Steps between C-alpha positions, in 0.01 A plus 500: 500500500584476138540868475764482778680224310506699181620796701788307657598358170498846334721622785751233454515547122543873558794440748659280241474794260659730755631766284173559330339555840784743593433691180131509541496641865824717495480678162295793609666541838837479312405782275368717778843470670688568183295799401552648854879454478501656147289798607707556814825481303380724216367813694548757229768761523570736207858607459566810293845623404573865406788608282598853417667582166414867556779738409354790700451863402542852626180618670486855637887524489540173707616166354235232579432142417127440550525136401730416794310728730176318429666154540657609838147633614323176391745286676452693823129420500404266770383167347176492713388822327393287204182303504671193346822324586733689276873539536694788329880474425750659261770380261790680362456423131214396268699170425521421875133556528425263223731234650283530819186439285653193321611349830148549648617741769277770380163523321536835314760749408441864474750715310514880519641623164795738439253799440293444811624814674478705193135420438397527862663838528308624200168377664594683827564824299145475351526297183167343417608282213780300679476157658771301679576163327576198719595154371345187660679171445388139585357164392158613366364139545557520873217604728752635751625739234163620402398575863845664565478717198145628584624597854822650380298718261273598781789598727680697241187688398417589852844614583521725188144635566608592841801692373348661184132522616415342159373138449582268222841619416662152466542351150584132536696311238475124562776264411457133524774253584577288181191439296263522796349818348363318196420158654150374506328281775580168294872587466514564877366162585743305270814479728294343777320258257840387373603407855160341556584234237819422707307469826315212344824312503423444859268221401687352210844487692344365815308232314822404317671448830202325686406275213810310558412449868131419424603234232760356724772548249676731754610154676711418194658832517571456867658165449710630199668744763373782286534811727216735559669800340568287165144398481364841581734678255422276212123550543557879563694559160207370302259714690713800444464446111124471564504834672691674233276354234192616710621856535599537127159347401313747727712791364451420141117456570493851668690660201246334261219663694660852491753507789754767426818314586824701598807420685767237475372138432815345653409668830157355481637154433755538796213606737284207370786251572554636849140501578447144371780374718355680801143346436661153453692551831179596657333189353744286699355627819145431373620150398636439835166535665300290256540145370238477217398700190162555658643653809705737284187612321346581833780628713649688209209745495612676813847624359357532146235748616762683704742518205219590258312763679744665735820539290331718212477214259122500469441865570716785601590519875766690683617445847670769699840445648538307825873515503791543257811317407775718364244750404268256325158517650347166602118475548289188634445417130884507451525169686359347194741474202246596222461839648857590409465343162197717408675812620809402279271458191315813560832687510610349182180482300306807622781737625740376237790497738829312465663199678668701774147620607366156570808372699320544842212286381737242356692487821161459695404219275827315551489531870136387527586207263787390714285512812230299330749244377669447831170444673354290207792265443539432866125443549456288180796282570384440860148415399549306177873419423612333821588139471355270762 
């Protein structure tokens, strides 16, 4: 009988701590569902672009361009011929191909040089000392590039071996985008870790909002006719400064530990400000479903884990395109603003690209921030700022 009383008392106490109970029983199923969606959305496809700079040559009294012939032949191969999901396309120029790489519309760029036809014709006429040189370009820190480059090399070697009856004729010259050729594992992780510091604003910003509710001081603000947008803006401005300080402190720490910094600092600060605003906006949504600091610390674990592990902040993760807007690919992870911030910092700090190259990520950040703010302000005002 006493056991039953203790049991019922424990049950009532657990119901009072509803969010802790939800966290305990739903965290594992939650991650099972999330991982399933991530894996379904990120089924790999390796996109390889070919560009021919080949000027052609005269071969047995005929003008030929072997570079273009090879590209045309490769593009006519049925995609199901390959054992992996691979897509072959072409671009008109090397610069256009690099633009595809920076916009994440391709994983590897293969460039046939100007003397491709000359060298191949020498091989076909019996030269034993000649190789054909091909340039591979991509982000050397990206696993999709590494797989694409391996398969592109195999495809080219097989095609040339079939024509010349000689294996191993391709000499590959690899060119990394920006500083990706010389970057180490630590450098590769830093952009994500910078954004990780901003993700933690989710707790400080939400607590700043909800502490007013928990301490009942929100009543005075209501009676003073303070509008929700005024209260939220005032708190948000301070949290933005916290975010900027956090990312600068993290960057200084990384540099002190050997991080090879490159790129424009003002772009990094701009991305930090936009990401801070987006996290603060999301915090309003979190604040709307909680009413105490303890609830924030429990409920906040769900979005924090999502933002930390599935955006590339804690470790590299890439999601393949679900759909695109104005040519900009959107994945499942792209519904979370830190994903775009990390992509922007990688472009600036690893690929050493310029502001115009991160405009798509900045636009995505602005759109998501606006969506978060509209939902968050409406929900927070309805839950905590209504008088009466």
